[in-house]
C-alpha angles and dihedrals in degrees: 000000000000118000120220136168090273091043105040122181115266115271116253113238118225117248092237135008091212109098122203111237120219107208104047135104121279092250093055091044089052089053092052093045093050093047087056094044096047090043091236118152130212092260094054093046091049091052096046099041102032091231114130120250096231090054092052091048092053091054089073095062117358120026139027122239123244118246091252093051092048092048091050096049095042090047092057088050092055100260132121120213103219124173112230117207121229119237093246092064094048119095113263092239091058093047088051090054093045093051096074091048090051091049092048093056094037093243132134117242098260090053091050092050090049093049092047091050090051090050094049092046090049092050092051091048093049091048090051090050090049092050090049091050092049093050089052093052119091114257114263116258116241 
């Protein structure tokens, strides 16, 4: 088929309508990257997270999200927002006990603290999932 001015070629549709902003925080950038990767649009994320679409769109160029909004959107995308303590705020006894663990795995202390925090957060999440599953199961018969 020949294309002319009256019969132009069909327009190509973009893969995703979610654009990746340049000058935003790493957490907001992660949200936009995951929206694109999971092929999740603003409308779906608004419905699942409860955060308004216009608010999310302004995060890419004008405003910054609140902690609650960021937790809600990242939670829908499968991420937890967990604070990681720095070594200087931990008790010296705990730092002394973590040092051999860091050396054993060839990590520096901040990496060890981060890994430990991720493990603890994961354990609590799996225990909560297990408790929710148990409560949904029928009671055992005597």
